[in-house]
C-alpha positions as CSV (number, residue, x, y, z in Angstrom):
1,R,53.2,59.0,-22.0
2,W,53.5,56.3,-19.3
3,Y,54.7,52.7,-19.3
4,L,51.4,50.8,-19.0
5,K,49.9,52.7,-22.0
6,A,53.1,52.3,-24.0
7,E,53.1,48.6,-23.4
8,E,49.5,48.3,-24.5
9,S,50.2,50.4,-27.6
10,V,53.2,48.3,-28.6
11,D,51.2,45.1,-28.3
12,K,48.3,46.4,-30.5
13,N,50.3,48.4,-33.1
14,R,53.3,48.3,-35.4
15,Y,55.3,51.4,-35.6
16,D,57.9,52.6,-38.1
17,V,59.4,55.1,-35.7
18,V,59.2,55.3,-31.9
19,L,60.4,58.2,-29.8
20,L,60.9,56.5,-26.5
21,D,61.5,58.3,-23.2
22,Q,63.9,56.5,-20.9
23,G,62.4,57.8,-17.8
24,M,58.6,57.5,-18.4
25,P,56.3,57.0,-15.4
26,Y,54.9,53.6,-14.8
27,Y,51.3,54.6,-14.7
28,D,49.0,57.6,-15.6
29,P,49.8,60.2,-12.8
30,E,46.1,61.2,-12.9
31,D,44.9,57.6,-12.1
32,N,44.9,57.0,-8.4
33,Q,44.5,53.3,-8.9
34,Y,48.3,52.9,-9.3
35,N,49.5,55.4,-6.7
36,P,49.9,52.8,-3.9
37,Y,52.0,50.6,-6.1
38,H,54.2,53.4,-7.2
39,Q,54.6,54.7,-3.6
40,R,55.7,51.3,-2.4
41,F,58.3,50.9,-5.2
42,R,59.3,54.5,-5.8
43,N,62.9,53.9,-4.5
44,V,63.5,50.9,-6.7
45,K,66.0,52.3,-9.2
46,F,64.4,50.4,-12.2
47,C,61.1,52.2,-11.7
48,N,62.8,55.6,-11.8
49,S,65.6,55.2,-14.3
50,A,65.3,53.3,-17.6
51,L,61.8,51.9,-17.5
52,G,61.1,53.2,-21.0
53,Y,64.1,51.4,-22.5
54,S,62.9,48.1,-21.1
55,L,60.2,48.3,-23.8
56,I,62.8,48.0,-26.6
57,P,62.7,44.2,-26.9
58,R,58.9,44.3,-27.0
59,I,59.0,46.9,-29.7
60,R,61.5,44.9,-31.7
61,G,59.3,41.8,-31.3
62,S,56.4,43.6,-32.8
63,N,58.3,45.1,-35.7
64,P,62.1,44.4,-35.9
65,A,62.5,47.3,-38.5
66,T,61.1,50.0,-36.1
67,F,63.6,52.8,-35.8
68,I,63.8,53.7,-32.1
69,I,65.0,57.1,-30.9
70,G,65.6,57.1,-27.2
71,T,65.5,60.3,-25.1
72,S,67.5,60.4,-21.9
73,A,68.8,62.6,-19.2
74,A,70.4,59.6,-17.4
75,D,74.1,58.9,-16.9
76,P,75.1,56.6,-19.8
77,D,76.5,54.1,-17.2
78,E,72.9,53.8,-15.8
79,L,71.7,52.7,-19.2
80,R,74.3,50.1,-20.0
81,L,72.2,47.2,-18.8
82,F,69.3,48.1,-21.1
83,P,68.9,47.5,-24.8
84,E,70.2,50.3,-27.0
85,P,67.8,52.4,-29.2
86,D,68.9,53.0,-32.7
87,A,69.7,56.7,-31.8
88,K,69.9,58.5,-28.6
89,I,68.9,62.1,-28.0
90,W,69.9,63.7,-24.7
91,K,67.1,65.8,-23.2
92,G,69.0,69.0,-23.9
93,Q,69.1,68.1,-27.6
94,L,65.4,67.8,-28.1
95,E,64.9,71.2,-29.7
96,P,67.3,70.4,-32.5
97,L,65.7,67.0,-32.9
98,I,62.3,68.5,-33.4
99,E,63.7,71.0,-35.9
100,N,65.4,68.1,-37.9
101,L,63.0,65.2,-37.3
102,E,61.2,65.6,-40.6
103,Y,64.5,65.4,-42.5
104,V,65.7,62.4,-40.5
105,I,62.5,60.5,-41.1
106,K,62.4,61.3,-44.9
107,E,66.1,60.1,-45.2
108,R,65.4,56.9,-43.3
109,F,62.2,56.0,-45.1
110,T,62.7,57.3,-48.6
111,L,61.9,54.7,-51.1
112,S,64.4,54.0,-53.9
């Protein structure tokens, strides 16, 4: 749900599939401990644009076989400096993704 939690989860777990939001918040919005940091850096483009995609190398380090689906509403040019997920779903396409996710996962992970 937010970067700090995702970072912790990636370090502790191995995932087969990750649905990764490109624009996740850095901290839990309910936790006031991080508000001063965020306020000070809120205009830094990295904090507001592709923070989630910066986790891709960390995810790959934990499990190189993880299938990463990135969600995004950003301009593709904004994402060019970040690692590529295995598949991208634009925010407007999430409903069809949810409808077909079971099929995609079964196809990807069906044992021969």
